[in-house]
C-alpha positions in Angstrom: 0.0 0.0 0.0 1.0 3.6 -0.4 -0.1 7.0 0.9 -1.4 9.3 -1.7 1.2 12.1 -1.7 -1.1 14.8 -3.1 -3.3 14.4 0.0 -0.6 15.3 2.5 -1.3 18.8 3.6 1.7 21.1 4.3 -0.4 23.9 5.9 -0.9 22.1 9.2 -4.1 20.2 8.3 -4.8 17.2 10.3 -7.1 15.5 7.7 -6.4 11.8 7.5 -4.1 10.7 4.6 -5.7 7.9 2.6 -3.7 4.7 2.4 -4.4 2.8 -0.7 -3.6 -0.9 -1.6 -0.8 -1.5 -4.0 -0.7 -5.3 -4.3 1.9 -5.3 -7.2 4.2 -2.8 -5.4 4.4 -0.6 -8.4 3.1 2.8 -7.2 5.5 5.6 -6.8 6.4 6.9 -3.4 6.9 5.3 0.0 5.1 2.0 0.6 4.5 -0.2 3.6 3.8 -3.9 3.8 0.9 -5.4 5.8 -0.3 -9.0 5.9 -3.6 -9.5 4.0 -5.5 -10.1 7.2 -8.0 -7.9 8.8 -6.4 -8.4 12.2 -3.1 -7.2 10.9 -4.7 -4.2 9.3 -6.4 -3.3 12.6 -3.2 -3.8 14.6 -1.2 -1.6 12.3 -3.8 1.1 12.6 -3.9 0.9 16.5 -0.1 1.0 16.7 0.0 3.9 14.2 2.3 1.8 12.1 1.1 3.3 8.8 2.0 6.8 9.7 5.5 5.8 10.9 6.2 3.6 7.9 4.9 6.1 5.4 6.5 9.1 7.1 3.1 10.8 7.4 2.9 13.6 10.0 -0.7 12.9 11.0 -3.5 10.4 11.0 -4.1 8.0 8.1 -7.3 6.5 6.7 -7.0 2.8 5.7 -10.5 2.4 4.5 -9.4 1.6 0.9 -7.2 -1.2 2.3 -10.1 -2.6 4.3 -12.3 -2.6 1.2 -9.7 -4.2 -0.9 -9.1 -6.9 1.7 -12.9 -7.6 2.0 -13.2 -7.9 -1.8 -10.1 -10.2 -2.0 -11.6 -12.5 0.7 -14.9 -12.7 -1.1 -13.1 -13.9 -4.2 -11.4 -16.8 -2.5 -12.8 -20.3 -2.9 -14.9 -21.3 0.2 -12.3 -23.8 1.5 -9.6 -21.1 1.5 -11.6 -18.3 3.1 -11.1 -19.5 6.6 -7.3 -19.9 6.3 
């Protein structure tokens, strides 16, 4: 995933920076790895790991990552969804 650079305010705004999935690791800019598991996404948010890894000065919004993960889980075969 990668933080959208154009959304980082330099005027002291504290609006959350969107974190977007980049499964192929091709997007420009700083990226951060997280396991494709909702528990890991939650833990990274609670520990503020996204902001540290992406060098973002304020809060982040991992909504796009959660949506991507939910869609990926729905596409798994039924026997793989629980693993």
